[in-house]
N, C-alpha and C positions, 0 to 999 in steps of 0.2 A: 195875520196869515195863519193859518191852520197848521196843525202837526203834518197833515198830509203833505202839504205844498212844501214845507221844509225838508220833509223826508224826500221827496219827488227831485227837488232841486239838489240836494246832496248826493242823491244817487246819481243824477246826470253829471255832477261836477267829479266824483270819483270816477265814473264810466269815461268821461271825455280825458281826464288825465292819466289812466291806464291805456286808452287806446293811443295817446299822444305819445307815452312812453314807449310802447311796442312798436309804432311808425318810426320814431325819430332815434331810438336807441337800441331796441333790438333787430329790427328787419335790416338794417344794411349789412351788419355781420352775418346775419343769416344769408343774404343775397351772396355775399362774398364768398362765404363757405360753400355755398351751392355751386358757384362759376368754378371755385377751385376744383372741386371734387369732380365736374363734368369734364373739366380739361385735363385732370390725371388720368380718368377713364378713357379719354381719346388720345390717351399716351403721351401727353406733354410731360417730360421729366422735371423735376426740381432743379432748379439753377441751371437754366440751360437755356440759351435763345432759341426760339423756333419762329420762322417765318410765316405768317399765314399766306395762303393762296390769293393771287390776285383777285381782287373783288370783282365777279361778274354776277349778274342775276343767277346764274348757278350755283356760285360759292358763296352766296350770303347767308351768313349765318345768324345775322342780328338786324335790326330793323334798319338802321341808316349808317352801315360803315362807307366810308368815303370811297369811290371808286379811284379817285384820284391820289389815293395815299398807299403806301406799303406800309403794313403793320408786321412788327414782329413783338413777340411777347415772352415776358421770362416769370416763372412762379418762383418765389422766395419765401425762404424759411428760415429764421434766425435763431432757432433753439440751440443748435450747436455753436453758434459765434457769429461774427460780422459777415457781410456778404458785399464784395467789391464788383460795382458794375464799371465798366468801360465800354462806351461807344462811339464809334468814329463819327466825326461829322459829316455833312452831307452838302452838295455846292448848290442847294435850294432850302426851301423851307424843310425843317425838321425838328421832332422834339422828343425827349425824354421825359415821361411821366411816371410817378411812382404813386401806387394808390396802397394804402395800408388795409387792416382787416374789417375797419368799416366803410369800405368803400371810398374813403376821403383822398382827395388829391393831395398828397402830402411834399410834392416836389415836382417841378417842371423846369427842364433845362433845355436851352435851344441847342439843336445841332445845326444848325445855318452856318456853314462856313464862310458866308459872304460877310458875316458880320464883324466889325472891326475888332481885334483881340480874340477872336476865336479860337479856343484851342483845337488842336488835329484830334484830341479825344478827350471825350468828355468823362471823368471820374467821379464816382459816387460810391462812398462808402456807408451802408447801413448799418446800425445795431440796435441793440436794447440797452435801457439805462445802466445795466450791470457790466456792459462792455466799454472797452477802453479803446476808442476808436482812434485818438492819436498815436497809440503803440501800433494799431492795426495798418493804419496809414494816413499820417500827419498830413500830405499833400491834396488828398483827394476830399471834395465837397462832403461834410458829415451830416448824414440824418439819423437821428434817433427816433424809434419807433417804441408805441407803448406795448404792442402784441408782436409776436414774433412772426406771423404771416403777412404776406405783402406780394403785389404784382407789378413787374415793371413793363411798360408798352413803350415803344418806338414807332414814332409815324416819320416818314418820310414822303414827300410831294415825288410821285410816280406816276404821270399821267399818261404814260405809255408802256408798252409791253417792255421795250428796251430798257427804259430808265426803271421798271419794278425788277429787272433781271439784274440791273446795275446794283441796286439798292440790296437785293439777294447776298450778292458776293461781300458786302459787309459783315451779313451775320456771323461765318466764322470769326473774322476780326474783333467782334465784339466778345466782353466777358460779362458773366453774371454768375458769380460762385465762390464760395467761401473764403477767406483770407487764408 
């Protein structure tokens, strides 16, 4: 094999590894940062649940939100300390998902009140490794994140306008804020 061929193969491998790192390590964090910035620019405050409008062709801002689901979102920052999330259950399908700064889905909990043993309120406390979550709230489910930025998303089955409005009444009963 010639020196040129070895150099070409080496350059390909180095380029492949650099692109691989960019796509798998750096890009998700950048995507979440961009999403958070856009949400803040649209007026979504930190540590506050906000209901999305009912999905219709006119309100659709992402490619495929389900028109049968009511969405509620909360931006989270753990810099100042742990954050407690409290979300009422729903008489049909519902879920609470938490995404970290790398867009990884780090938590999913059911909000379906029909399930045996379903609590009336799903309680999750989020913190960083330096936070004592037991001291903050020993009763809640505990999630430790590596970075302070996160996003919580509630999905509830609400196929009709009436169901969507009923889901909207639960937003004020929900909590997403510092402990």
